[in-house]
C-alpha positions in Angstrom: -22.8 7.9 -20.8 -23.4 8.0 -17.1 -23.4 4.4 -16.7 -20.3 4.0 -18.6 -18.4 6.8 -16.6 -19.4 4.8 -13.5 -18.2 1.4 -14.9 -14.8 3.4 -15.7 -14.3 4.3 -12.2 -15.3 1.0 -10.7 -13.0 -0.4 -13.2 -10.3 1.9 -12.0 -10.9 1.4 -8.6 -10.4 -2.2 -8.9 -7.3 -1.4 -11.0 -5.7 0.8 -8.1 -6.7 -1.9 -5.4 -5.1 -4.9 -7.4 -2.0 -2.5 -8.2 -1.6 -1.8 -4.2 -2.2 -5.3 -3.4 0.7 -6.4 -5.6 3.1 -3.7 -4.5 1.9 -4.7 -0.8 3.3 -8.2 -1.4 6.7 -6.7 -2.6 6.8 -4.2 0.3 6.2 -6.8 2.7 8.9 -8.8 1.3 11.5 -5.9 1.8 10.2 -5.1 5.0 10.8 -8.7 6.3 14.2 -9.5 4.6 15.4 -5.9 6.0 14.1 -6.0 9.4 13.6 -2.2 9.7 11.3 0.2 9.2 13.0 3.4 9.7 12.3 6.9 7.9 14.8 6.4 5.5 14.1 2.8 4.3 10.3 3.6 4.3 11.1 6.7 2.1 13.0 4.9 -0.3 10.0 2.4 -0.5 7.5 5.0 -1.1 9.3 6.6 -4.0 10.0 3.2 -5.7 6.5 2.1 -5.8 4.8 5.6 -5.4 2.7 5.1 -2.5 2.3 6.4 1.2 3.1 4.0 3.5 1.7 4.5 7.3 0.5 2.9 10.4 3.2 0.8 11.6 2.3 -1.5 14.2 6.0 -1.4 15.4 9.0 1.0 14.5 11.5 -1.1 16.1 10.5 -4.7 15.0 12.8 -7.8 16.2 13.1 -11.1 14.5 10.2 -13.2 14.4 7.7 -9.9 14.9 4.8 -9.3 13.0 4.8 -5.6 11.6 1.4 -4.3 10.0 1.2 -1.4 7.7 -1.3 0.3 5.6 -0.3 1.5 2.0 -2.6 3.8 0.0 -2.7 5.9 -3.1 -5.0 8.9 -4.0 -7.5 8.5 -6.7 -9.5 11.0 -8.5 -13.0 9.4 -9.4 -14.6 10.4 -13.0 -17.9 10.4 -11.8 -18.1 8.9 -8.2 -17.3 12.2 -6.0 -16.2 15.6 -6.9 -13.3 14.9 -4.1 -10.4 12.7 -4.6 -10.1 9.8 -2.1 -7.5 7.3 -0.9 -7.3 3.8 -1.6 -6.0 1.6 1.1 -4.7 -1.8 1.5 -3.3 -3.2 5.0 -0.5 -5.8 5.0 1.6 -7.3 7.5 5.4 -8.7 7.2 6.9 -11.4 9.5 10.7 -10.1 10.4 12.9 -12.6 9.0 10.5 -14.6 7.2 11.0 -13.9 3.5 11.5 -17.4 2.1 
């Protein structure tokens, strides 16, 4: 059963990572299209996608600028660890390029 639970943890981590990757693509699109990373816009995206968005490379982006950010989500492991840990994905968006 130990190996089964370890396998479940590994599958769940992969699922969380894939989910964050997919959400990262959508979030990049919205940031590129809107051209803004103000608190209210980011808060709306965090609530919509149920993630945390941090570490912006620019808080006042201009057309053509690359904005890098990190999205994360907490994971409560079954057996790998006693403590929760964050699964993070780093993504970027080019402001004004969303085609």
